[in-house]
C-alpha positions in Angstrom: -12.7 10.3 28.6 -11.4 13.9 27.9 -11.4 14.8 31.6 -9.2 11.8 32.5 -6.7 12.6 29.7 -6.3 16.2 30.7 -6.1 15.3 34.4 -3.2 13.0 33.5 -1.5 15.8 31.6 -2.1 18.1 34.6 -0.5 15.6 36.9 2.6 15.2 34.6 3.1 19.0 34.5 2.5 19.6 38.2 4.8 16.7 39.2 7.7 18.1 37.2 7.0 21.6 38.5 7.2 20.4 42.1 10.7 18.9 41.6 12.0 22.0 39.8 10.6 24.4 42.4 12.0 22.3 45.2 15.5 22.6 43.7 15.1 26.3 43.4 13.5 26.9 46.8 16.1 24.9 48.7 18.7 27.6 47.8 16.7 30.4 49.4 18.0 31.7 52.8 15.8 30.8 55.8 15.5 34.6 56.6 13.3 35.0 53.4 10.7 32.4 54.5 7.1 33.7 54.5 8.2 37.0 52.9 7.3 38.3 49.4 11.1 38.8 48.9 11.2 35.0 48.5 10.1 35.4 45.0 12.9 37.9 44.3 15.4 35.0 44.9 13.3 32.5 43.0 12.7 34.5 39.9 16.4 34.7 39.1 16.6 31.0 38.8 15.9 29.4 35.4 14.8 26.1 37.0 12.1 27.9 39.0 10.9 29.7 35.9 10.7 26.4 34.1 8.6 25.1 37.0 6.3 28.1 36.8 5.9 27.5 33.1 4.8 24.0 33.8 2.3 25.2 36.4 0.7 27.4 33.7 0.4 24.4 31.4 -1.1 22.4 34.2 -3.6 25.1 35.0 -4.9 25.1 31.4 -5.1 21.3 31.3 -6.8 21.3 34.7 -9.4 23.8 33.5 -10.3 21.5 30.6 -10.4 18.5 32.8 -12.7 20.2 35.4 -15.0 21.6 32.6 -15.6 18.1 31.3 -15.7 15.9 34.4 -16.6 15.8 38.2 -14.1 17.3 40.6 -14.1 14.1 42.6 -12.9 12.2 39.5 -10.4 14.7 38.2 -8.5 15.8 41.3 -7.7 12.3 42.8 -5.9 11.4 39.5 -3.3 14.0 40.4 -1.7 11.6 42.8 0.1 10.1 39.9 2.1 13.3 39.3 5.1 12.2 41.4 5.6 8.6 40.1 5.0 9.7 36.5 7.6 12.5 36.8 10.2 10.3 38.4 9.8 7.6 35.7 10.1 10.3 33.0 13.1 11.9 34.7 14.8 8.6 35.1 14.3 7.8 31.4 15.5 11.2 30.2 18.5 11.3 32.5 19.3 7.6 31.8 19.4 6.9 35.6 19.0 3.4 36.8 15.9 3.4 39.0 16.2 1.5 42.3 13.6 -1.1 43.2 12.2 1.2 45.9 11.0 3.6 43.2 9.2 0.9 41.4 7.6 -0.3 44.6 6.4 3.3 45.2 5.0 3.6 41.7 3.2 0.3 42.1 1.7 1.4 45.5 0.5 4.7 44.2 -0.9 3.2 41.0 -2.7 0.3 42.7 -3.9 2.7 45.5 -5.4 5.1 42.9 -7.1 2.3 41.0 -8.5 0.7 44.1 -9.7 4.0 45.4 -11.4 5.1 42.2 -13.0 1.6 41.8 -14.4 1.4 45.3 -15.4 5.0 45.8 -17.0 5.3 42.3 -17.1 9.1 42.4 -19.5 10.9 40.0 -22.7 12.8 39.6 -23.2 16.3 40.9 -23.9 19.6 39.2 -21.7 21.9 37.2 -22.2 25.1 39.2 -22.6 26.0 42.9 -25.3 28.1 44.4 -23.7 31.4 45.5 -24.8 31.2 49.1 -23.2 27.7 49.5 -19.8 29.3 48.9 -20.1 31.5 52.1 -19.7 28.7 54.7 -17.2 26.9 52.5 -14.9 30.0 52.2 -15.2 30.8 55.9 -14.3 27.2 57.0 -11.4 27.1 54.5 -10.1 30.4 55.8 -10.2 29.1 59.4 -8.5 25.9 58.4 -5.7 27.8 56.5 -5.2 30.2 59.4 -4.8 27.4 61.9 -2.3 25.5 59.6 -0.2 28.6 58.8 -0.2 29.7 62.5 1.0 26.3 63.6 3.6 26.3 60.8 5.1 29.6 62.0 5.7 28.1 65.4 7.9 25.3 64.1 10.7 24.7 61.6 12.1 22.2 59.2 10.0 19.2 58.0 7.2 20.0 60.4 6.7 23.5 58.9 7.1 22.0 55.4 4.4 19.4 56.1 1.9 22.0 57.6 2.5 24.5 54.8 2.2 21.7 52.2 -1.2 20.8 53.6 -2.1 24.5 53.5 -1.0 24.7 49.9 -3.0 21.5 49.1 -6.2 23.1 50.6 -5.5 26.2 48.5 -5.1 24.2 45.3 -8.3 22.2 46.1 -10.2 25.5 46.6 -8.7 26.8 43.3 -10.0 23.7 41.5 -13.5 24.1 43.0 -13.6 27.8 42.0 -12.2 27.0 38.5 -14.9 24.3 37.9 -17.7 26.7 39.0 -16.2 29.5 36.8 -15.7 27.3 33.7 -19.4 26.2 33.8 -20.3 29.7 32.6 -18.8 28.9 29.2 -21.9 26.7 28.5 -24.1 29.8 28.3 -24.8 31.7 25.1 -22.7 34.6 26.3 -20.2 32.3 27.9 -17.0 34.4 27.8 -18.9 37.4 29.1 -20.4 35.5 31.9 -17.0 34.0 32.7 -15.3 37.4 32.9 -18.1 38.7 35.1 -17.9 35.8 37.6 -16.1 36.4 40.9 -15.1 32.7 40.8 -12.7 33.4 38.0 -10.8 36.1 40.0 -11.1 33.9 43.1 -9.4 31.1 41.2 -6.5 33.5 40.4 -6.2 34.7 44.0 -6.3 31.2 45.5 -3.9 29.9 42.9 -1.3 32.6 43.6 -1.7 32.2 47.4 -1.3 28.4 47.0 1.9 28.9 45.0 3.3 31.1 47.7 2.5 28.6 50.4 4.1 25.8 48.3 7.3 27.7 47.8 7.6 28.2 51.5 6.8 24.6 52.2 9.5 23.4 49.8 12.0 26.0 51.3 11.3 24.8 54.8 11.2 21.0 54.5 12.2 18.1 52.3 10.1 16.7 49.5 9.5 13.7 51.7 7.6 15.9 54.2 5.9 18.2 51.7 4.8 15.9 48.8 2.6 13.4 50.6 0.7 16.2 52.4 0.4 18.1 49.1 -0.7 15.1 47.1 -3.1 13.4 49.5 -4.4 16.7 50.9 -5.3 18.1 47.5 -7.1 14.9 46.5 -9.1 14.5 49.8 -10.1 18.2 50.2 -11.1 18.4 46.5 -13.4 15.4 47.0 -14.8 17.2 50.1 -15.5 20.2 47.9 -17.0 18.1 45.2 -19.4 16.4 47.6 -20.5 19.4 49.7 -20.6 22.1 47.0 -21.3 20.2 43.7 -23.4 17.4 45.2 -21.1 14.7 43.8 -21.4 11.2 45.3 -19.1 8.5 46.7 -19.8 5.0 48.0 -19.8 4.7 51.8 -20.6 2.0 54.3 -18.3 -1.0 54.1 -16.7 0.5 51.0 -14.8 2.7 53.4 -12.5 -0.2 54.3 -11.0 -0.6 50.8 -11.0 3.2 50.3 -8.9 3.6 53.5 -6.6 0.9 52.3 -6.2 2.7 49.0 -5.3 5.9 50.8 -2.7 4.1 52.8 -1.2 2.6 49.7 -1.0 6.0 48.0 0.5 7.6 51.1 3.2 5.0 51.5 4.0 5.2 47.8 4.3 9.0 47.9 6.6 8.8 50.9 8.8 6.2 49.3 9.0 8.1 46.0 9.7 11.5 47.7 12.6 10.0 49.6 14.5 9.1 46.4 17.4 11.3 45.3 15.8 11.7 41.9 12.9 13.5 43.4 15.0 15.8 45.5 17.3 16.6 42.7 20.3 15.4 44.6 21.3 12.6 42.3 25.0 12.2 41.5 26.4 11.3 38.1 23.8 9.2 36.3 24.5 5.5 36.0 24.2 4.3 32.4 21.4 1.9 31.7 22.9 -1.2 30.1 
């Protein structure tokens, strides 16, 4: 399935971008937090620019994935971004991966497979009725305001986690807007309709805002605090948008038991992976693989 393939490519690009951006954001002084000047420090770092380049690649792949598949199928696949990136980084750097990383990879992989198999997401439409966007945008704005307000009252990992969840919500909104916008391409005057749609420009605004929140989350807290909130938050909120806006369906009832078990596995796996020195970029000299 084309949507699954491009969702996997998106996850690979986003995972690598998060690690690069974390390494760059960790060098920014605390005084620059939640200020536009934060980007002034970041843009001078090649590793951050590489991360932004990967974000752009991910955006293109995500657009293709969302144009060809339900949002409730595409977005949850992104939980593999961290394990896939760590395995790739370990191979390229010839670093011996500890057993804990393999346990984390297994937990995320099994959790994703269990969740997709039991929830069986699918169905739904390609576009959203304009009026249905109004309550969705209002509720999203309130949620983001509460998260950012709470984050500003704390520091360290607590701030990183809250801003990571705010970024996740922003990225989920970006995906929903992107899917609605890309549906215009199926019309006879597709590109004209796409350029006329407010959803296209909403996608750009939400994406930039989410990137800003993510940089501040990574600057404030460790990857252990930020990544699970970002990964799980994006998947769950995207599913919520898919169900409420696009009419996509999920299994409920007793299926919720294995679905919750799947969420727990993915969450535990993300925490274990984010704790690794390879994820934080703090590895010492690589150990040669024999």
